[in-house]
Every structure is written in structure tokens, then in C-alpha cells.
C-alpha angles and dihedrals in degrees: 000000000000111000102173099083091155089076090065098036101041097061091047091057091046091050092047090052091048090048091054091049092050092047088053090051090050089054091050091050090050090052091048091050091051090049090051090049093049091050091050092049091049089052092048094247129139122243103318126230089234091062091048092051093047090050090049090052091049092051091050091052090048089053089053089051089052092050091049090050088059092049092050090050090050092049091049091052090051091049091050091049090051090049090051090054093054 
């Protein structure tokens, strides 16, 4: 019988917290990209490089969120399997 359930549950909670923080950062990057785009439009510029780079950073963070979602799902399945063994 496995008695140390915290080893399966603890990391899930940590990953969920990290996922939420990253999702918040992605939102902030999206806001910053929109601000850069608005400023460029107001200045009569085309799509600025700053907006492109901020969007690229946002997409990278969103990819990290997606990867963590998979890890959390995997950890939950492990926890459920451990519960079924008990």
C-alpha cells in the first residue's frame, strides 16, 4: 500500500499554481502587445516589431501553459490510480 499521497498531490498543486501564474503573464503580455499596437497606430506606423516580439513571447508562455496542463492531467491520473490501489 502507498501511504505517501502527498508526493502525487503536492506537485499537482504546485503545477496548478505555476500554470495560473503563467496564464496571468500571458494575459499581461497580450495587453502589452495591444498597447504597442495602439501606440504604433497613433503614430501612423505599421505593425511594430515590439508588438510582434511581445506576441511571440505570449505564444511561448501559452505553450508552456499547455505543457503544464498535460503534466497536471498526468499527475491526476497517477493520483487516481494510487487511490484505486488503496
